[in-house]
Structure formats: structure tokens, C-alpha cells
C-alpha atoms as an extended CHARMM CRD file, in Angstrom:
* protein
*
        81  EXT
         1         1  MET       CA             -7.6600000000      -14.7420000000       -0.8010000000  PROA      1               0.0000000000
         2         2  ASP       CA             -8.7160000000      -16.5940000000       -3.9540000000  PROA      2               0.0000000000
         3         3  ASP       CA             -9.0370000000      -15.1300000000       -7.4610000000  PROA      3               0.0000000000
         4         4  ASN       CA            -12.7890000000      -14.5950000000       -7.1450000000  PROA      4               0.0000000000
         5         5  THR       CA            -12.3410000000      -12.6910000000       -3.8970000000  PROA      5               0.0000000000
         6         6  VAL       CA             -9.6770000000      -10.4730000000       -5.4800000000  PROA      6               0.0000000000
         7         7  LEU       CA            -11.9050000000       -9.8480000000       -8.5030000000  PROA      7               0.0000000000
         8         8  SER       CA            -14.8460000000       -9.0070000000       -6.2320000000  PROA      8               0.0000000000
         9         9  ARG       CA            -12.6540000000       -6.5020000000       -4.3900000000  PROA      9               0.0000000000
        10        10  ILE       CA            -11.6080000000       -4.9690000000       -7.7270000000  PROA      10              0.0000000000
        11        11  HSD       CA            -15.2450000000       -4.6240000000       -8.8180000000  PROA      11              0.0000000000
        12        12  GLY       CA            -16.1440000000       -3.0380000000       -5.4810000000  PROA      12              0.0000000000
        13        13  LEU       CA            -13.3350000000       -0.4940000000       -5.7940000000  PROA      13              0.0000000000
        14        14  VAL       CA            -14.3750000000        0.3840000000       -9.3590000000  PROA      14              0.0000000000
        15        15  ASP       CA            -17.9830000000        0.8110000000       -8.2060000000  PROA      15              0.0000000000
        16        16  GLU       CA            -16.8050000000        3.1460000000       -5.4620000000  PROA      16              0.0000000000
        17        17  GLU       CA            -14.8030000000        5.1340000000       -8.0210000000  PROA      17              0.0000000000
        18        18  HSD       CA            -17.9400000000        5.6110000000      -10.1270000000  PROA      18              0.0000000000
        19        19  LYS       CA            -19.9260000000        6.6840000000       -7.0650000000  PROA      19              0.0000000000
        20        20  LEU       CA            -17.2680000000        9.2520000000       -6.1690000000  PROA      20              0.0000000000
        21        21  ARG       CA            -17.4350000000       10.7740000000       -9.6250000000  PROA      21              0.0000000000
        22        22  GLY       CA            -21.2170000000       10.9910000000       -9.3030000000  PROA      22              0.0000000000
        23        23  GLN       CA            -20.9540000000       12.6140000000       -5.8890000000  PROA      23              0.0000000000
        24        24  LEU       CA            -18.5520000000       15.1980000000       -7.2820000000  PROA      24              0.0000000000
        25        25  GLY       CA            -20.8730000000       15.8790000000      -10.2080000000  PROA      25              0.0000000000
        26        26  ARG       CA            -23.7770000000       16.4460000000       -7.8160000000  PROA      26              0.0000000000
        27        27  GLY       CA            -21.6920000000       18.7280000000       -5.5980000000  PROA      27              0.0000000000
        28        28  GLU       CA            -21.8500000000       16.3370000000       -2.6310000000  PROA      28              0.0000000000
        29        29  ILE       CA            -18.0650000000       16.2670000000       -2.2430000000  PROA      29              0.0000000000
        30        30  SER       CA            -15.2620000000       18.6540000000       -3.1810000000  PROA      30              0.0000000000
        31        31  SER       CA            -12.7310000000       17.9110000000       -5.8860000000  PROA      31              0.0000000000
        32        32  ASP       CA            -10.0540000000       17.6990000000       -3.1640000000  PROA      32              0.0000000000
        33        33  GLU       CA            -12.0660000000       15.0160000000       -1.3870000000  PROA      33              0.0000000000
        34        34  GLU       CA            -12.5820000000       13.1710000000       -4.6490000000  PROA      34              0.0000000000
        35        35  HSD       CA             -8.8930000000       13.3300000000       -5.5750000000  PROA      35              0.0000000000
        36        36  ALA       CA             -7.7780000000       12.1040000000       -2.1530000000  PROA      36              0.0000000000
        37        37  ARG       CA            -10.1410000000        9.1360000000       -2.1970000000  PROA      37              0.0000000000
        38        38  LEU       CA             -9.3880000000        8.3610000000       -5.8710000000  PROA      38              0.0000000000
        39        39  LYS       CA             -5.6880000000        8.1390000000       -5.0090000000  PROA      39              0.0000000000
        40        40  GLU       CA             -6.4950000000        5.6000000000       -2.2850000000  PROA      40              0.0000000000
        41        41  LEU       CA             -8.7360000000        3.6390000000       -4.6450000000  PROA      41              0.0000000000
        42        42  GLU       CA             -6.1190000000        3.5980000000       -7.4020000000  PROA      42              0.0000000000
        43        43  GLU       CA             -3.4890000000        2.3150000000       -4.9900000000  PROA      43              0.0000000000
        44        44  ALA       CA             -5.8080000000       -0.4030000000       -3.7100000000  PROA      44              0.0000000000
        45        45  LEU       CA             -6.6800000000       -1.3730000000       -7.2890000000  PROA      45              0.0000000000
        46        46  ASP       CA             -2.9910000000       -1.5900000000       -8.1970000000  PROA      46              0.0000000000
        47        47  GLN       CA             -2.4420000000       -3.8070000000       -5.1640000000  PROA      47              0.0000000000
        48        48  CYS       CA             -5.3240000000       -6.1120000000       -6.1270000000  PROA      48              0.0000000000
        49        49  TRP       CA             -4.2730000000       -6.3700000000       -9.7810000000  PROA      49              0.0000000000
        50        50  ASP       CA             -0.7090000000       -7.1430000000       -8.6890000000  PROA      50              0.0000000000
        51        51  LEU       CA             -1.8950000000       -9.9400000000       -6.4260000000  PROA      51              0.0000000000
        52        52  LEU       CA             -4.1570000000      -11.3660000000       -9.1190000000  PROA      52              0.0000000000
        53        53  ARG       CA             -1.3020000000      -11.3430000000      -11.6840000000  PROA      53              0.0000000000
        54        54  ARG       CA              1.0660000000      -13.0240000000       -9.2270000000  PROA      54              0.0000000000
        55        55  ARG       CA             -1.5440000000      -15.6780000000       -8.3590000000  PROA      55              0.0000000000
        56        56  ARG       CA             -2.0810000000      -16.4290000000      -12.0430000000  PROA      56              0.0000000000
        57        57  ALA       CA              1.6680000000      -16.5640000000      -12.6970000000  PROA      57              0.0000000000
        58        58  ALA       CA              2.1750000000      -18.9510000000       -9.7780000000  PROA      58              0.0000000000
        59        59  ARG       CA             -0.5710000000      -21.2200000000      -11.0770000000  PROA      59              0.0000000000
        60        60  GLU       CA              0.8920000000      -21.1230000000      -14.5950000000  PROA      60              0.0000000000
        61        61  VAL       CA              4.2880000000      -22.4170000000      -13.4270000000  PROA      61              0.0000000000
        62        62  GLY       CA              2.7670000000      -25.0380000000      -11.1420000000  PROA      62              0.0000000000
        63        63  ASN       CA              3.1460000000      -23.2110000000       -7.8350000000  PROA      63              0.0000000000
        64        64  ASP       CA              0.4420000000      -22.7480000000       -5.2210000000  PROA      64              0.0000000000
        65        65  PRO       CA             -1.3650000000      -19.4620000000       -5.9250000000  PROA      65              0.0000000000
        66        66  ASN       CA             -2.5760000000      -19.4290000000       -2.3200000000  PROA      66              0.0000000000
        67        67  ALA       CA              1.0190000000      -18.9040000000       -1.2150000000  PROA      67              0.0000000000
        68        68  GLU       CA              0.8880000000      -15.4430000000       -2.8060000000  PROA      68              0.0000000000
        69        69  GLN       CA              0.0710000000      -12.5880000000       -0.4630000000  PROA      69              0.0000000000
        70        70  ALA       CA             -0.7090000000       -8.9660000000       -1.2380000000  PROA      70              0.0000000000
        71        71  HSD       CA              2.3550000000       -6.7650000000       -1.3420000000  PROA      71              0.0000000000
        72        72  SER       CA              2.2350000000       -3.4410000000        0.4630000000  PROA      72              0.0000000000
        73        73  ILE       CA              0.9410000000       -0.4560000000       -1.4520000000  PROA      73              0.0000000000
        74        74  GLY       CA              4.3650000000        1.1500000000       -1.1500000000  PROA      74              0.0000000000
        75        75  GLU       CA              5.9830000000       -1.8540000000       -2.7730000000  PROA      75              0.0000000000
        76        76  VAL       CA              3.4030000000       -2.1140000000       -5.5490000000  PROA      76              0.0000000000
        77        77  GLU       CA              3.5280000000        1.6130000000       -6.2960000000  PROA      77              0.0000000000
        78        78  GLY       CA              7.3310000000        1.4550000000       -6.3300000000  PROA      78              0.0000000000
        79        79  TYR       CA              7.5580000000       -1.0770000000       -9.1470000000  PROA      79              0.0000000000
        80        80  ILE       CA              9.4710000000        0.1550000000      -12.1560000000  PROA      80              0.0000000000
        81        81  GLN       CA              7.1280000000        0.4820000000      -15.1230000000  PROA      81              0.0000000000
């Protein structure tokens, strides 16, 4: 997955987040449904941003960014802040 593909995925997830908020505002989904899906979206966004940062770091030190693969959501969410 190249940087543009990762960025496209990020934009798609953000668009979906905005749609969810609109659906909640219009009463099309419950707040529980929104919260559950938002959690999934946030995790996927964290995973994408992590991959993009690691690809950029690899490139910066002269390594092949294509060797970087997405880490699992559990691993990404378990990083110490």
C-alpha cells in the first residue's frame, strides 16, 4: 500500500465519520450505533496513521517504505503514548 492509498483510506474513514454524525443528528441511527462504529473508525484511522508515519520514517532513513506493513489494531492501540 503506497502513501496515496493510505491517505485515500484516511479520507474515506473521515468522510464516513462525518456521515455517521449526520445520521445521528437526523435520528437515522442510535447513539449506541454511532459510538460503536466511531470506535471502529478511530481504530482504523490510528492504524492508517501509524502505517503512514512508519512509511515516511523508513523513507527518511533510506529504507524501503514498501517493506512496511500495517500493524494490527491491537498493537497500534497498545502503543504507549
